[in-house]
N, C-alpha and C positions, 0 to 999 in steps of 0.2 A: 335177388333181393327184393323182397316185396316190402315197400315202404308205405303207410298208411299218409293218401292224398298225394303220392310222388307225382301224378299226373293231372293231379289238379293245379298243383303249383308250376308244374314244369311239362305241360305237354307236348308230347310228339308229333308230328304233321307227317302226312303222306307226300310225294313229289312220285311224278312218272306213274300215273296208275294207269294199267294196261289192261284189255280187255283181249283174250284170245278165244274163237268160238263164235256161236251164234245167237245175236243178243233176241231178246225179246220185245213184247210192245210197251212195256215199261224201263226204259233204258234212260229218260229223263229224271226218272223219280231214284234209277238206283246212282246214278251221276250224283245227283243233291246228298241221297245219305251218302254218298262216299265221300264226297267232299266235306261232310262237316268234320268237326274237330272231334268232338266227343262220339261221333264215329268211330273214329278212326283210333284213339286212346281206348275205347272197349275193344275192337281188336285185336289191337298190340297187348292191350292185360293179358289176353286170354290163350296167347300167338305159341308162347314157348311152354306154357303147362294148364293143363284146364283149372277154371276159376268159376266158382260159382255167384249167382248174381249181387250177393253180398259182399266176397270175395273184391269180383271188379269194381264194386260202389267204393268199396274201401279204397283201393287205388289211385278211383278217380276223387275221392275226397264229396261224394256225394250220397243221398240217402237213396236204398235200394229203391222207391218206388219211382224215381226219376228216369231212372235206364231200362227197367223191365221192359216196356214196351218196346224201346229199341233193340233189345237182345231178343226177345221174338220175332222181331221183323228182320234180324239177323239171320235168324234162326229159319225161320217159315222162306227166305233167299237162298239158301245154302251159304251165306259166308262164317255161321258157324255152327258146329255138329252138336248138339246134347249128348256127350259121352257116357253119363254117368247120371242116377235121378238128380242131380239137382248141378252138376259141371257141365260146362261149356266150354270147347278148344278152337280155335282161330283156323277155317280152312280158306285161308288166301295165302300167295305165297310172297313174302314181307323179306325185301334184300335190307338188310340194317349190319353194316360193316367197320367195325372201327378203321378208325383214318391211316392207318397205314395201308390197311387191305382196299380201300377206296383208292389209295395212291395207287398201289400196284394195280391194281381195275383198267384205272386210268390209263397208266404206262403200257400195259398189255392192248387195250380199245386200239389206243394210238398207235401202235406199232401196227398193227391190221389197217385200220383205216387207209391210211399210207399206204399199203402195198394195193387198197381196193382202190386210192384216187389213181394210180400209178396204172393199174393192169386194167381196169373198164370202165372207170369215168369218158377217155380218149373217146371210146368204140360208141359211148352214147352222145357225146359230142358231136361227135364228127355224121353219126346217124342221123341227129335231128336238122341238122341244118342243109339235107337233102330232104326233108318232109316240104311237100308243099303246102300252102297257106289257104286253098281254098275251104277246107274240113276243120282247119282248127284256128281260133280268134285267140291272138293275144293282143291285151292292152296296146296300145299306141307302137305296134311289131316291137314291141323290148323283148330281143333276144334273151339278156341278161336274166329279166323275171321269168321268162317261160323255161330258162334251162333250170332253176331252184326249183320250178313243180315237176320236171318232168325226170329229172335225176334223183330227186327224193322217192319219185313214185317206182321207178328201176327199183331204185334200192331197196323198197319196201317191197314190192312183188318178183322181182327176177331174180332173187338173189337167194330166194325163198328155197330150201329143200322140202320139198313133199314131204316123201315119206317120214320124213322126224316132225312136221306138224301132224301126221296122223299118228303117231307114239302119243303124244299130246292127247290124242281124246280120250283115251280111255280115260283120263283124269278128270274131263268136263263134269260141271255140274251144273244139274235141272236147277233152272230156278223157277220161281213161284209166276213168272210172268210168261211162261212157256220159251223161256231163251235155255240157251246149253251154252256154257261156258267156265274159263276161268280168267281169275283176277290176280295178277302182277303189282307187285307196288314197293317204294322205296323207303326208308324213313327219311327227312329231310333233316339235312345234317350241319353245320357250322361250314364254312367257306375252308378250303385245306389252304395252305401256303404255295403250295406248287399250282397250283392250278383252278379255277373258277368252276367250280362245279356245276352251278345255277345254269350256263353255260348249256349244258347237255339235258334239261329237263325237258322233259315232253309229256304231253297233255293227251295224247290217244288219239289213234286212225280213225277215222268216220268214213264207213260205205253207207250211204242215204238214198233211197229209192220214194218217190213220192206218188199217190194217190188221189183221184184217179186218174189210170193212166193216158186216160181219152184227152182231158185234160190239161195235165202235166207229166209227160214224156220226157222225166228229168230223171238221172240217176247224179250222186254226186260222190265224188272223192275226197278225201281230205285231211291234213297231215298236220298235228297241232305242235308247235314248241317253240320256243323259247327266241325264237328268229322271227315268229309273226306275232302281231298284239291282239291273240284273238283270247286270251286266257277264261276273262270272263263274261263272253260274249257269244263264243262258238255255236254254244246250241240254241240261242235263239235265232241268228244268222239264217242258223242249218234249215230250223221249223220254219222260217218266216221270210224271212226279206229275201231267199233264194225264189220262194213262188211267185213275189213280187218281181223279182227280175226276171224269172220268165215271163211274165204277164205283160212287163214293160217290151223284152224283146219280140213276143210274139202282136204287140199292138195292141193288147186289152187293159196297158195303163195308159190315162190321157193327166195330162195334166189342170183338169179338173180340180175345181176344190174335194170333190166326191173322194178323189186317190192321194189329198195333197199328204197325207199323214204316211201311204207306201212310200211316194217319192222322200219324203224325208226319211222314212226309217232306211231307206237302199243310198241316199247321201251320207249319214249317219253312222253307218257301216261300210260305207268306202267300197260298195258293190256297182255305186254311180258315181262317177267325179263330175262334178259340175264347173267349168271354168268360169264361162259369165253370165251365160244363159244355157237354155236347154238345146242351144244350136253347137253351142261347143264342149256338150257332155260326153262323156264315153264310159262305157261298160269296164268295170275295173278288174276283170276276172278272166281265166281262161277258159274258153268254152268250143267244143269240139261234138261238130256231127257223128263223127265216127262211136260206133259201141266201145263199152269197155274192153271186150277181148280184140277188137281192130287196135284199137292204139297200144295194148299190150303186146301184140304182134308186131307192130314196128319197132318196139325197143328191141335192143341186142339183147342176146342170152348172156345169161353169165358165164366167164370164162370157166374151162373143164376143170380146172386145177381148185375152184371154189371151195367143194368138196372136202378136197385135203385141208385145205386154209383153212374151212368151217371148224374141220376136225380138230389142226392144234391151236385153236385159236379157243374152243371152248374147253378140251382138256387143261388148258393153261389156267381157263378164269375159275373150271369146279376145284382145281385141286386147291387153289387159295382161298375157295369159297366157302366149301363145304362145312365145314367145322361151324358153320355160322346160323345154319340150319335147325329147327327142331326135328325129332327123330320121326315126326307124323307127315314133317314137307320133304322130308330126302328125297327119296324117291322121285319126288317131281319135281324139285329143282336142278337132278341129273337130268333129267330129259329135258327138263327147260333151256340150259346150260349147251345140249347139244344143239339150239338154234342161232348162238352166237352171231353168227356174221352178219344174219337177216336184223339184227337187234335195234334197237333204237340208238342206241349207244353206238355204234358205229355208224349209223346215219348221220346222227348229230354230230359225228367226232369228223366225219366226211365233210360234211357243207362247212365247216370252221375252217377243216385245211383247204377248202378249195376256195372259202373266204380270203384269207392269211394269205394264200400264193397268189390272190387276184384274179385266179381262175372265174370266179363267180364275184360279182362288185357287191355292193351294198345298196342295201334295199330301201326303198324312202319307205315315211311311216306310212303316205298309205299305201304303197302294197306288200307291207307287212298285214296289213287287215285282211290281205285274199291269198297272201304266196301259199305256195304246197297246196291249193284247192282248184278242180277240174269239176267242172261241168259238164255232162252228157245229155245232148238235148238233140230236137230236130231240126232248131233254127241256129243261126248265126245272129250278132247283132250288127246290123247296118251301117 
């Protein structure tokens, strides 16, 4: 039902924005646009059926001239398609379920997350205990903090079923900035009575490289969720603070007044923890001189039964969810659900189960700023 100004009075909001594919050079700009409430409501207005700029403006309760450039930007970057002379259709997958379906999905995710905890997590913990520390730095040798990041990395990377990822590639959209990827998101809803939905919200995975490599031989992996405190500043942390951190580790950052702003940024983002003086400060980030593949190879492989488990989970979820996707998204949604055991919904519920069962311990506020972040470089902190 189209009610004039409905999204002006009661705007929807996205949560759990997820990207799958290969990013272009303008990722920060894309993040900025997709985080804006007006952009989200433009996209949602034309999600279930094509809309003209005038129709979208009416739904938002604004004049067409205020959103025309925004819609053209979304079209240029492949987030909306022009499907007729004046109609636009949103080209991202939006999960928009009523309360009873969300609760059913939560029950299904929780059931399979428990199986993952019972069958795979013990292998990760056992293997981690045998690793040597000469190539991996963990702040204050805190094994619990180390486990948070390694378990999350293993769940994100080792449970992936690669041939299913290849099936998604045919749906990739070529973006204006050279990227080629898909975007998935959910509509933020009121909390349910049976569980706290916001606990399981995520804000995306990042794999970042820095240039020039001769000066900054650094790669960073990061997974962002409600278990950390990075929601508002994680892009800034990646783009700037980690460069300053590498300069600090390499001895290129001094306590002279010329570098004071860089030190302040490191302290503010908790990448560097200052106790009483510079002599008592420590780097608050997991850092390894292993390259990504070497660390990946240390992680235990997923159990063979996970392929069957993934298929069962995917079928259960898609069966109760398929009727809530518009026709132009149905085929994509079916392929998307085939990767369910590797989804952020499973990862966050695994972490929650491990936390409640005391296998993982609660994090401090300082640790929440850098948890689930791993820096790959050629030096370890002294």
